[in-house]
KEMARBA-91203 format. One record per residue (C-alpha): x, y, z; residue in one letter. Coordinates in steps of 0.1 Angstrom, whole numbers, plus 5000, padded with zeros to 4 digits. Each point is the difference from the previous one (the first is absolute). Layout:
BEGIN
XYZA...
END
This chain:
BEGIN
616228296887M503750014991G502150314996W500349984963R496250044997R500250345017Q500050284975K501750295018S501150175031I496550165001G498449665003N502449905027L499450325018L496249945000L500549635010L502350115029G497450255012L497349744998L502149745018S500850245027A496350055006L499449635000G497950024968A502249814976C498249674991K501749914967S503449895014R502049965031K501050345016P503050134979L502249705007A502450155026T498350175028P499049855033E498250305015L501050055036P497849905029Q499050265025T502950065024V500150175034A501450354997Q502250175026P498150185028T502850245008E500550324980P502350004969L503350175007R502950024977M503549915013G501050374996A497050115022E501349785028R502750245011F500149855034E501249674985A503150144984Y500850335018A502749845021D501749864969L500550344984I500350245030A503450185001N501249824968R500750124965K497149884979V499649944963G496549974985V498849814969V496650154992A497750154974N496750184998A498149725017G502249995031S497650165023R499350015038V496350074998G499850294976T503650125007V503049894980H502349775019L502950234996L498150305014D498749795029A503649895009L501350354999L497250135021E501049735026R503650124999G501449704982I503450064984Q499349924963V503250024979E498849904966K496949894980V500349714975F497650014970A498749694981P498549994966E497550294994H502050225024G499750125036F496850184992R498749724978G499750214968K502449854975A498849764972A500749635000A503649944989G500950365002E503550065015E499950185033I502650265008Q501750075033D499050335014G498450175031K496649985015D498550354994R498150005033K502749895024T503250064980D501249655008L502149824974P498049754979V502049714986V498649824970S499749625000L498750014965Y502750184981G503749934998Q499749725025N497149805015K502049875030K501250265025P503750054998T502350015031P500550374994A496350074999Q499549815033L502950165017E499050155034G496749815002I499449785031E496549884993V497949984968M496250045001L498349844970F496350104993D498549944966L496649884989Q500449694980D497349824978V501249655005G501549914966T503649894992R500350254971F498950305021Y503450145006T499650105037Y500749645011V503350014981S500950345015T499349845034L502349714992S502950234989Y499650225031V500149695023L503149874983E501850345000A499250065037C501049655010A503450054983Q500550345018Q498749895034G497050234999I496849895017A496849994979V496550075014V497249914975V496850195008L497549754986D496950074980R497249774987P500349834966N496950084980P500649684980N501149805030G497149765000D501449764974Y503249864985V500249934963D502050004968G503349864988P502949995025V503150184988L502549774983K503950035002P501350214972G496950234999F501050235030E499650374995S498850305019F496449884994V500849675015G503049925022L499049695019H498249664994P496550115009V496849994981P498750314981V497550055028V501849905032H497450075027G502450175023L500250355016T503450174996L500649925037G499449634993E502050014968Y503050155020A499949715024H499849764972M502950164981A502249985031R498849655010G500549854966E503450164995G498950194969W502150315010I503750015006A500950035037G496549885010A501449855032E501350345011Q496950204993L498550185030N496350004989L496950125019T496549994984V497450225016V496849824993R496650154991C497149945023T496549924990G500849824968W500249644986T500849884965H496249964995S499250355010T499150234971P502350304998F500050314979V503150245003P499050355008L502850134977V500549844966P503249795002P501250134966S498750244973P498649734978N498249815028L497550285009P497349795016N499049675014W498849864967E503450064984A501849855030I497849694999R500349954962L503850084999Y501349655007P498149864971S500450294976L503750085005C501049714977F498650214971F502950245006E502049744982G497749984970T498550224972D496950075021V499250325020S498849985035I499050375000G503250195008R499450344986G496350005008T497850075030D499849625007W503649855003P499949635008F496250014997Q499549954963V501649784974V500150054962G502050044968A499350134965P499649644987W497849875028M496249944998E498150295015S497849925030Q498250334999G503050185015F502750194980D502850225013F502950204987K503150015022P501650355002K503450115013K499750115037R502350085028A499449665016E500149824966A502650184977P500149714975K496849815001P499449694979S498150094968H500350375006E497450204980D498649684985E496449905005L499949685020C497149765001H499449795031G498249985033A499450215031D500749775030L499150235028R496549845006A501649664998F502550095027A497350125023Q497749704995A502549724996Y503650085007M499150125035S499349645010V502049804974H503249885017R502249934970G501550144968L497550044972Y501549854968W497150034976Y500950354987W503649904991L498949684984V497350174979D502250294990A502749754987Y497249824981R498950324983Q503550124991A500350024962P503849975002D500949755027K503750074995S499550375010A497849935030F502849965026F502950245006N503249925018A498650125034Y497349725002F502349725013D501650255025T496650085014L498949645001A503449895015G500149714976T499549924964D497449735009E497050244998L500950134965R500749654987L496749875015A498050274983L501749934967I499249635004A496350085004G499649985038A496650135011D499250185033A499249685018D503449854990D501850315013L498149995033S501149645006R503550034986R501750165030W498249805028K502949775011P502550285004E497450235015L499249735026D503749975009R500350385003F496850035022K501549745023Q503250205003K498150335004R498249885031K503250035021A500250384993Y496450115004L499350285025L496350014993Y497549714998S498649904966D
END
């Protein structure tokens, strides 16, 4: 049964759920997935890099420390900054990524320099006037601690913040200690690899959309592949997690950003973020960001929603318009939990439904994809199976290169 005989996202949602339960008899299982075999899980307790103070205490003792952190930077239930100060560590400055130090700002909202209200320490924005720390901002710092919860995609900006911090510190002779955390989408690698000429803050390096690396592994790769200026001079230490492999399910205790409030959103995010470059809403301005998909012109699958302006979504797509579409939360729970790959069917079907194909894409789409190939393939009529196969050669090459930098088993 080919794609063009499918009627809607709703049919695909049902088909995916049935396939996930092994009950789909009418066609092969959704073209892309090879559902993972049972893997041996770690027997030791899960501990974040930040929680392993014994592994990095000597690197920061009696030194002036900078900290790149946000709301999810925790040592147990205590914020990393508070834990460091309680241990007498001399923290000089905090550096804040997108969404701010406390993780409250909306996506794309400029972050201002300021002070942390609890500790009165200066907070330097890395999502405002500059995204790479300046020499003046780094003055007086001897070692930089980096602790952010990533979600494993090239267009999630924390990986770009990491790259700029590594480069700036290498150029200023400042040691970097990455306190590693699991990647909740670290069990697969998929999507187009960034092409030259498409570099931006949502994609700096030639990696796939879903790179399958923790930030610690990415840091090693950025240095090893020479993606950052002064890579050979970078003094880098990664404090590994314990009790985790790339096949170990992981749900962050603190949402990594305001519009990824739960596991369903995190797992759907790699496939749904492409819609940010289209005329389709993925639920910003609702209670279900990155868990629903719809537009005023789409076929209703029994689920309608109306995006509203909110603090975490000040300018949502189709604000105050009734959007017709699908609720993908059940699909995430039943299928995306075990599907190791991007799910292209929603994007293909939405483009098929669009009444005005010329208005479907906006200028951001190619930037997110890191290439114009995806957009041109959709325009040419590629189906989901075509897209799943299209990136295989370059993904195979990346996976081979990736092996040299893995700190955790697949």
